SEROZA-885063 format. One record per residue: residue in one letter; x, y, z of N, C-alpha, C in turn. Coordinates in nm, 2 decimals. Each point is the difference from the previous one (the first is absolute). Layout:
N
{node A, {X, Y, Z}, {X, Y, Z}, {X, Y, Z}}
...
//
This chain:
67
{node M, {0.15, 0.35, 1.10}, {-0.14, 0.01, 0.07}, {-0.11, -0.10, -0.03}}
{node D, {-0.03, -0.03, 0.11}, {-0.11, -0.08, 0.00}, {-0.13, 0.05, -0.05}}
{node I, {-0.08, -0.08, -0.07}, {-0.15, 0.06, -0.06}, {-0.06, 0.02, 0.12}}
{node R, {-0.01, -0.09, 0.11}, {-0.11, 0.02, 0.10}, {0.04, 0.11, 0.03}}
{node Q, {0.13, 0.03, 0.04}, {0.01, 0.15, 0.06}, {-0.03, 0.14, -0.09}}
{node T, {0.03, -0.05, -0.14}, {-0.01, 0.14, -0.12}, {-0.15, 0.01, 0.04}}
{node I, {-0.08, -0.12, -0.04}, {-0.19, 0.03, 0.00}, {0.00, 0.09, 0.13}}
{node A, {0.03, -0.05, 0.14}, {-0.05, 0.02, 0.07}, {-0.02, 0.14, 0.04}}
{node E, {0.20, 0.05, -0.04}, {-0.02, 0.17, -0.01}, {-0.04, 0.09, -0.08}}
{node R, {-0.04, -0.09, -0.10}, {-0.12, 0.08, -0.10}, {-0.12, 0.02, 0.06}}
{node M, {-0.01, -0.13, 0.07}, {-0.15, 0.03, 0.04}, {-0.05, 0.11, 0.07}}
{node A, {0.13, 0.04, 0.09}, {0.05, 0.08, 0.13}, {0.00, 0.16, -0.11}}
{node Q, {0.07, 0.02, -0.07}, {0.03, 0.09, -0.10}, {-0.16, 0.08, -0.05}}
{node R, {-0.07, -0.10, -0.02}, {-0.16, 0.02, -0.07}, {-0.12, -0.03, 0.10}}
{node C, {0.05, -0.03, 0.10}, {-0.11, 0.03, 0.11}, {-0.08, -0.13, -0.02}}
{node I, {0.00, -0.10, -0.02}, {-0.09, -0.11, -0.03}, {0.02, -0.13, 0.05}}
{node S, {-0.12, -0.03, 0.06}, {0.01, -0.12, 0.11}, {-0.03, -0.16, -0.11}}
{node Q, {0.07, -0.09, 0.06}, {0.00, -0.11, -0.03}, {-0.14, -0.04, -0.05}}
{node A, {-0.07, 0.03, 0.06}, {-0.16, -0.04, -0.08}, {-0.01, 0.08, -0.12}}
{node E, {-0.01, 0.10, 0.02}, {0.00, 0.10, -0.13}, {0.08, -0.01, -0.10}}
{node L, {0.15, -0.09, 0.02}, {0.06, -0.03, -0.13}, {-0.06, -0.12, -0.05}}
{node A, {0.00, -0.12, 0.08}, {-0.04, -0.10, 0.00}, {-0.18, -0.01, -0.12}}
{node R, {-0.07, 0.09, 0.07}, {-0.10, 0.06, -0.10}, {0.00, 0.00, -0.14}}
{node Q, {0.11, 0.08, -0.04}, {0.05, 0.07, -0.10}, {0.09, -0.10, -0.07}}
{node A, {0.06, -0.07, 0.04}, {0.05, -0.10, -0.03}, {-0.07, -0.12, -0.03}}
{node Q, {-0.10, -0.01, 0.00}, {-0.12, -0.13, 0.02}, {0.04, -0.14, 0.02}}
{node T, {0.07, 0.04, 0.17}, {0.04, -0.12, 0.07}, {-0.06, 0.02, 0.12}}
{node S, {0.01, -0.11, 0.09}, {-0.05, 0.04, 0.16}, {0.12, 0.04, 0.09}}
{node R, {-0.06, 0.07, 0.06}, {0.07, 0.08, 0.12}, {0.10, -0.11, 0.09}}
{node A, {-0.03, -0.12, 0.03}, {0.05, -0.11, 0.09}, {0.14, -0.03, -0.10}}
{node G, {-0.02, -0.02, -0.13}, {0.08, -0.06, -0.04}, {0.16, 0.13, -0.03}}
{node L, {-0.07, 0.10, -0.02}, {0.08, 0.16, -0.02}, {0.08, -0.02, 0.11}}
{node N, {-0.07, -0.01, 0.09}, {0.07, 0.07, 0.17}, {0.08, -0.17, 0.02}}
{node R, {-0.01, -0.13, -0.03}, {0.08, -0.11, 0.02}, {0.14, 0.05, -0.10}}
{node F, {0.00, 0.06, -0.13}, {0.12, 0.01, -0.06}, {0.03, 0.10, 0.07}}
{node L, {-0.05, 0.11, 0.04}, {0.11, 0.09, 0.03}, {0.05, -0.04, 0.12}}
{node A, {-0.06, -0.08, 0.07}, {0.09, -0.05, 0.12}, {0.09, -0.14, -0.05}}
{node G, {0.03, 0.03, -0.09}, {0.10, -0.13, -0.07}, {-0.03, -0.13, 0.05}}
{node T, {-0.15, -0.08, -0.01}, {-0.04, -0.12, 0.10}, {-0.07, -0.02, -0.17}}
{node Q, {-0.02, 0.03, -0.11}, {-0.08, -0.04, -0.08}, {0.06, 0.08, -0.12}}
{node D, {0.01, -0.07, -0.15}, {0.03, 0.08, -0.10}, {-0.10, 0.01, -0.07}}
{node L, {-0.04, 0.06, -0.14}, {-0.08, 0.05, -0.07}, {-0.01, -0.02, -0.11}}
{node T, {-0.05, -0.03, -0.12}, {0.01, -0.06, -0.10}, {0.03, 0.10, -0.07}}
{node C, {0.11, 0.00, -0.13}, {0.06, 0.13, -0.09}, {-0.13, 0.07, -0.06}}
{node T, {-0.14, -0.07, -0.04}, {-0.14, 0.07, -0.04}, {0.00, 0.11, 0.15}}
{node T, {-0.03, -0.04, 0.11}, {-0.07, 0.07, 0.09}, {0.16, 0.14, 0.04}}
{node L, {0.13, -0.08, 0.04}, {0.04, 0.11, 0.00}, {0.04, 0.12, -0.10}}
{node G, {0.00, -0.06, -0.12}, {-0.05, 0.14, -0.11}, {-0.09, 0.05, 0.04}}
{node R, {-0.11, 0.01, 0.04}, {-0.12, 0.08, 0.01}, {0.05, 0.07, 0.17}}
{node V, {0.08, -0.02, 0.04}, {0.02, 0.01, 0.11}, {0.08, 0.19, -0.03}}
{node L, {0.10, -0.09, -0.06}, {0.10, 0.10, -0.05}, {-0.05, 0.08, -0.10}}
{node S, {-0.11, -0.04, -0.10}, {-0.07, 0.12, -0.09}, {-0.08, 0.08, 0.14}}
{node V, {-0.05, 0.00, 0.05}, {-0.09, 0.05, 0.15}, {0.07, 0.11, -0.02}}
{node L, {0.15, -0.05, 0.08}, {0.10, 0.14, 0.05}, {0.06, 0.03, -0.10}}
{node G, {0.01, 0.00, -0.08}, {0.11, 0.03, -0.13}, {0.10, -0.01, -0.03}}
{node L, {0.03, -0.12, 0.06}, {0.13, -0.06, 0.02}, {0.05, -0.08, -0.11}}
{node V, {0.12, -0.05, -0.04}, {0.05, -0.04, -0.13}, {0.11, -0.09, 0.04}}
{node I, {0.03, -0.13, -0.02}, {0.09, -0.08, 0.06}, {0.11, 0.02, -0.12}}
{node R, {0.14, 0.05, 0.01}, {0.12, -0.01, -0.09}, {0.06, -0.12, 0.06}}
{node P, {0.06, -0.08, -0.10}, {0.12, -0.09, 0.06}, {0.13, 0.12, -0.02}}
{node E, {0.01, -0.12, 0.15}, {0.17, 0.08, 0.04}, {0.11, -0.03, -0.09}}
{node R, {0.07, 0.07, -0.06}, {0.13, -0.07, -0.05}, {0.13, -0.01, 0.12}}
{node K, {0.04, -0.12, -0.05}, {0.09, 0.00, 0.10}, {0.12, 0.01, -0.12}}
{node G, {0.14, 0.04, 0.03}, {0.14, 0.05, -0.06}, {-0.09, 0.15, -0.10}}
{node G, {0.07, -0.03, -0.13}, {-0.03, 0.07, -0.11}, {0.02, -0.08, -0.13}}
{node R, {-0.05, 0.07, -0.11}, {0.08, -0.08, -0.11}, {0.11, 0.11, -0.08}}
{node K, {0.06, -0.09, -0.04}, {0.14, 0.07, -0.01}, {0.03, -0.04, -0.18}}
//
């Protein structure tokens, strides 16, 4: 699943607006909007704050498995 889609879905689940998420994550609403639209990336630091506000964690996806 795409990280942008995951963030948008969690925002909807928690009824949190872009403006409120941006405020809590200490970033601009415009920058968050561009990120969610796919026209701009976030720094790792900002992405980390956004994920933290939403209670999300990034975990690496395993391809295949250990044998």
